[in-house]
LUMPAKOL-51492 format. One record per atom (N, C-alpha, C): residue in three letters; x, y, z. Coordinates in steps of 0.001 Angstrom, whole numbers, plus 500000, padded with zeros to 6 digits. Layout:
BEGIN
ALAXYZ;...
end
This chain:
BEGIN
MET518731492802522778;MET517694492737523799;MET516358492489523102;ASP515783491309523320;ASP514525490938522675;ASP513360490848523635;ARG513622491087524907;ARG512558490968525907;ARG512587492153526863;CYS511422492434527408;CYS511332493489528414;CYS512110493051529653;PRO513027493874530157;PRO513818493467531330;PRO512975493354532603;THR511802493953532611;THR510945493912533805;THR510011492712533809;CYS509282492512532678;CYS508247491455532661;CYS508597490296531736;ALA509703490365531019;ALA510174489320530104;ALA509276489140528878;ARG508394490129528607;ARG507556490069527402;ARG508450490172526171;LYS508190489315525175;LYS509002489298523957;LYS508702490520523096;PHE509748491152522597;PHE509608492280521687;PHE509581491743520256;ASN508488491991519532;ASN508339491473518176;ASN508444492545517098;THR508085493776517420;THR508067494827516404;THR508750496081516932;LEU508962497009516033;LEU509554498292516376;LEU508795498969517516;LYS507470498867517503;LYS506640499533518509;LYS506852498976519915;ASP507400497757520021;ASP507646497154521337;ASP508834497788522053;PHE509792498297521279;PHE511012498847521871;PHE510804500300522286;PRO511264500693523479;PRO511159502105523858;PRO512095503000523039;ILE513226502437522621;ILE514239503190521863;ILE514701502310520703;ILE514951502938519553;ILE515583502195518465;ILE516767502990517920;PHE517750502253517451;PHE518871502852516735;PHE518626502581515255;ILE518472503645514460;ILE518225503486513026;ILE519571503411512318;ALA519913502215511886;ALA521200501988511223;ALA521176502466509779;ARG520065502172509078;ARG519945502571507671;ARG518512502996507383;PHE518409503966506490;PHE517097504402506007;PHE517203504545504500;LYS516234503994503779;LYS516292504056502318;LYS514899504335501777;LYS514785505409500977;LYS513522505670500283;LYS513398504686499127;LEU512194504201498911;LEU511936503250497834;LEU511294503972496656;LYS511602503513495481;LYS511038504121494272;LYS509601503646494086;LEU508719504584493776;LEU507335504214493511;LEU507259503446492201;PRO506502502336492171;PRO506337501643490895;PRO505550502488489906;GLU505751502247488614;GLU505048503035487594;GLU503539502854487662;ILE503099501610487795;ILE501667501334487983;ILE501540500816489386;ILE500833501559490213;ILE500774501211491634;ILE499781500105491888;GLY498645500169491277;GLY497622499181491560;GLY496256499764491280;SER495243499021491637;SER493912499481491322;SER492890498895492269;HIS491742499543492326;HIS490620499056493112;HIS489684498322492163;ARG489473497043492413;ARG488679496199491519;ARG487196496493491660;HIS486516496646490533;HIS485065496796490521;HIS484422495416490677;GLU483167495394491068;GLU482516494114491356;GLU482067493363490109;ALA481768494065489026;ALA481194493414487839;ALA482216492527487131;ILE481751491388486656;ILE482528490529485758;ILE481853490625484384;TYR482663490907483371;TYR482135491107482023;TYR482371489865481172;THR481514489685480177;THR481720488643479164;THR481464489262477784;GLU481893488545476755;GLU481721489051475388;GLU480295488853474889;LYS479608487843475403;LYS478218487578475008;LYS477441487089476231;PRO476110487166476182;PRO475309486741477339;PRO475507485259477647;LEU475495484931478925;LEU475615483540479362;LEU474284483081479928;LYS473900481854479618;LYS472664481309480180;LYS472891480953481639;ASN471876481185482447;ASN471889480817483865;ASN472998481514484664;HIS473524482615484182;HIS474543483367484914;HIS474206484848484849;TYR474507485539485950;TYR474396486994485917;TYR475719487514485364;ASN475678488245484304;ASN476898488827483764;ASN476581490149483074;VAL477609490922482852;VAL477496492215482182;VAL478315492109480907;LEU477745492587479812;LEU478489492544478551;LEU479604493578478560;LEU480762493170478085;LEU481892494071477948;LEU481545495111476887;PRO481770496403477151;PRO481467497405476122;PRO482192497063474816;LYS481487497282473702;LYS481996496889472389;LYS483347497542472066;TYR483508498831472400;TYR484766499518472081;TYR485931498950472897;ILE485666498442474102;ILE486725497822474911;ILE487079496456474315;LEU486066495701473908;LEU486315494416473257;LEU487166494614472001;GLU486864495645471231;GLU487643495935470022;GLU489094496289470365;LEU489300497000471487;LEU490671497310471926;LEU491430496029472282;PHE490760495108472972;PHE491404493826473289;PHE491759493066472011;GLN490835493015471081;GLN491056492255469849;GLN492164492868468989;SER492221494201468930;SER493240494829468085;SER494627494817468732;SER494689494855470059;SER495992494915470729;SER496537493537471102;ARG495625492571471254;ARG495984491220471702;ARG496666491226473065;LYS496341492198473882;LYS496874492286475244;LYS495854491716476223;ASP496323491384477424;ASP495428490884478475;ASP494946491997479394;ILE495590493182479287;ILE495201494328480118;ILE495128495563479233;ILE494046496342479390;ILE493846497579478629;ILE493546498697479629;LEU494216499848479449;LEU493916501031480253;LEU493150502002479370;HIS491937502373479798;HIS491108503272478993;HIS490400504262479910;LYS490748505550479772;LYS490118506634480534;LYS490119506366482043;GLY491285505954482566;GLY491429505755484013;GLY490880504443484537;ILE490362503600483644;ILE489848502298484065;ILE490730501216483450;VAL491132500257484279;VAL491940499138483819;VAL491004497957483584;TYR491012497417482361;TYR490234496224482029;TYR491223495075481858;GLY490896493930482415;GLY491803492793482293;GLY491059491489482117;LYS491692490560481391;LYS491125489228481243;LYS491296488470482550;VAL490267487706482893;VAL490291486912484118;VAL490548485464483729;PRO491578484834484328;PRO491800483422484022;PRO490583482603484453;CYS490117481708483597;CYS488974480857483949;CYS489158479492483306;PHE488362478540483783;PHE488558477152483391;PHE487594476670482297;ASP486694477531481858;ASP485829477130480756;ASP486204477935479507;GLU485415477822478458;GLU485784478456477197;GLU485285479879477044;VAL484626480418478058;VAL484095481775477986;VAL485132482745478545;THR485497483738477773;THR486455484739478247;THR485732485729479149;ARG486291485942480317;ARG485717486879481278;ARG486706488027481498;TYR486153489172481870;TYR486959490377482076;TYR486524491026483385;GLU487449491748483980;GLU487104492559485141;GLU487617493966484894;SER487098494908485642;SER487569496285485503;SER487946496809486886;SER488821497774486878;SER489268498372488131;SER489686499810487878;GLU489689500576488935;GLU490044501990488843;GLU491547502146488999;ASP492191502847488095;ASP493627503102488194;ASP493864504135489297;VAL494662503767490296;VAL494884504659491440;VAL496310505222491467;THR497051505029490392;THR498448505454490374;THR498610506940490669;ASP497825507797490023;ASP497981509248490204;ASP497699509687491630;ILE496638509157492237;ILE496302509591493599;ILE497335509095494606;VAL497896507903494377;VAL498941507406495284;VAL500184508279495168;LYS500544508643493921;LYS501711509518493744;LYS501471510875494396;LYS500254511391494266;LYS499919512670494898;LYS500033512568496419;ALA499517511474496987;ALA499593511281498442;ALA501041511122498894;ALA501829510367498126;ALA503228510136498492;ALA504046511415498426;GLN503651512357497547;GLN504401513604497387;GLN503878514742498262;CYS502803514509498997;CYS502247515607499800;CYS503232516005500902;ARG503122517235501344;ARG504064517809502302;ARG504155516984503590;ARG503015516542504116;ARG502998515806505382;ARG503821514516505283;VAL503631513768504197;VAL504353512506504011;VAL505830512775503763;GLN506141513746502897;GLN507538514058502595;GLN508283514555503835;ASN507641515387504659;ASN508273515853505900;ASN508560514695506847;THR507643513728506894;THR507849512564507760;THR509017511717507257;LEU509089511501505944;LEU510199510733505391;LEU511538511438505613;THR511548512761505494;THR512773513534505749;THR513189513409507213;ALA512222513495508116;ALA512519513345509552;ALA513082511953509837;LEU512494510929509237;LEU513002509565509428;LEU514428509440508895;GLU514686510070507750;GLU516037510033507184;GLU517036510745508093;ASN516597511807508756;ASN517466512544509679;ASN517780511753510955;PHE516966510739511254;PHE517224509870512409;PHE518276508803512099;LYS518701508709510833;LYS519667507682510448;LYS520940507812511280;GLU521407506639511755;GLU522609506529512595;GLU522437507240513932;LYS521190507320514396;LYS520902507927515699;LYS519925507053516469;GLU519949507230517797;GLU518925506613518631;GLU517743507559518710;VAL516556506996518731;VAL515349507812518820;VAL514335507080519686;PHE513594507832520472;PHE512502507238521227;PHE511420506834520230;THR510960505614520349;THR509969505095519405;THR508708505951519408;GLU508287506407520586;GLU507064507235520636;GLU507260508556519911;ASP508479509101519891;ASP508746510328519130;ASP508669510058517622;LEU509199508920517218;LEU509159508554515803;LEU507707508390515345;LEU506907507680516119;LEU505510507419515733;LEU504609508633515913;ALA505118509691516562;ALA504338510924516726;ALA504490511864515534;LEU505326511495514562;LEU505478512326513362;LEU504136512434512654;ARG503855513580512042;ARG502517513867511489;ARG502062512910510402;GLY502988512320509661;GLY502596511388508606;GLY501915510133509115;PHE502130509802510401;PHE501502508614510975;PHE500090508911511474;GLU499670510185511433;GLU498287510553511776;GLU497444510471510504;LYS496166510196510646;LYS495280510075509485;LYS494925511447508920;PHE494861511521507593;PHE494444512742506913;PHE493714512359505637;THR493222513333504876;THR492407513085503686;THR493054513711502458;ILE493022512980501338;ILE493430513528500043;ILE492348513130499049;GLY491617514120498522;GLY490523513831497592;GLY489478512932498228;LYS489083511877497534;LYS488076510964498069;LYS488685509941499032;TYR490012509950499138;TYR490681508973499977;TYR490684509446501424;LYS490064508657502281;LYS490008508957503710;LYS491060508096504405;ASP491344508436505615;ASP492262507632506439;ASP493608507402505757;VAL494129508418505084;VAL495467508315504498;VAL496463508437505644;SER497440507556505701;SER498466507644506742;SER499630506734506397;LEU500714506949507088;LEU501848506049507004;LEU501725505027508127;SER502232503849507889;SER502297502834508933;SER503629502108508788;ILE503969501338509799;ILE505219500582509771;ILE504882499110509960;TYR505457498265509124;TYR505294496825509348;TYR506657496146509260;GLU506803495108510046;GLU508073494375510107;GLU508226493521508858;GLU509448493462508370;GLU509711492687507169;GLU510540491445507468;GLU511689491617508093;GLU512570490484508361;GLU513525490838509497;ARG514373489885509834;ARG515340490106510900;ARG516589489303510583;TYR517746489885510789;TYR518985489143510660;TYR519946489621511733;ASP520602488666512410;ASP521457488943513567;ASP520692489841514544;ASP521283490986514916;ASP520599491916515813;ASP519806492967515049;MET519957492976513736;MET519308493998512911;MET517904493548512529;ARG516970494489512584;ARG515600494237512155;ARG515304495164510982;VAL514399494722510105;VAL514050495506508929;VAL512541495708508921;CYS512122496961508715;CYS510687497239508581;CYS510472498158507385;ARG509231498224506940;ARG508860499077505811;ARG507933500175506286;VAL508094501345505694;VAL507171502460505914;VAL506189502420504756;ASN504919502269505082;ASN503893502001504087;ASN502868503123504068;LEU502472503550502868;LEU501405504543502709;LEU500093503800502506;ASN499103504102503348;ASN497783503471503263;ASN496750504536502974;ALA495758504188502169;ALA494640505097501920;ALA493405504264501614;GLY492252504786501992;GLY491013504049501730;GLY489857504996501520;TRP488756504445501074;TRP487539505234500955;TRP486359504314501165;GLY485211504881501393;GLY484055504042501682;GLY482741504755501464;ARG481693504060501837;ARG480340504619501797;ARG479858504701503227;GLY479570505904503682;GLY479156506062505074;GLY480290505630505986;CYS479979504737506914;CYS481013504282507848;CYS481695503000507362;MET481299502489506209;MET481863501233505711;MET482988501498504721;ARG484140500894504955;ARG485268501043504038;ARG485046500131502841;VAL485092500717501643;VAL484855499958500423;VAL486162499403499863;ALA487197500203499877;ALA488451499756499267;ALA489623500481499892;SER490788499929499699;SER491980500583500207;SER493151500284499283;ILE494160501138499377;ILE495370500959498590;ILE496557501052499532;SER497674500507499107;SER498833500437499974;SER500089500360499117;VAL501124501110499505;VAL502396501063498777;VAL503533501396499742;ASP504650500682499603;ASP505816500921500452;ASP506593502133499943;LEU506965503026500883;LEU507715504227500521;LEU509161504200501004;ALA509452503433502069;ALA510810503446502619;ALA511074502162503396;GLN512354501921503610;GLN512782500769504403;GLN513694501270505513;ILE513507500731506708;ILE514328501096507867;ILE514997499834508405;GLU516303499899508613;GLU517011498836509329;GLU517344499399510693;TYR516974498676511746;TYR517141499222513083;TYR517549498141514090;ILE518045498616515219;ILE518352497753516356;ILE517514498261517511;GLY516716497361518078;GLY515872497750519208;GLY516688497834520495;ARG516396498861521286;ARG517118499040522548;ARG516133499367523668;VAL516544499025524868;VAL515718499313526033;VAL516220500566526732;ASN517530500729526809;ASN518131501893527473;ASN518996502666526487;ALA519027503986526684;ALA519865504844525825;ALA521327504682526189;
end
């Protein structure tokens, strides 16, 4: 059933169906390095004429030269070479967010939600009950505001649909969101239903 029997509106996502049958649920392994929030500055090894640039700290440049790597992690900051088309090597820096993502993924609210989703395996569930689980509500961990789980559709085969359970977190200045992070925690295979 891909359409509403009353108005013929097409059902595109899990949220469109009043009921879903969860055929499979699988927790996903967190990657070792989750990602980072990129800082705005672009660094260079020496000053450039007619360009605004920031010099790369000397001790970081020495780490690049001694390791011959394109990425260096130093005191929670990731420095990386930026591909460019001229002969000047440029670098960017970003904040390593791996620890805070792991902390958010392991918090009681998120773990309880994942356990509840796993308990729905091979059962029918009202979609509104599934989305009412506490992990889908926004909460705060450290400087990260608006931490929550969300669901996005991934693919579809035959009558089975696949979606991912995603952990989102962000932070900002005042009312403006500056950055956000996102990582998949689980995969759900389901069949959408209209009637139980």
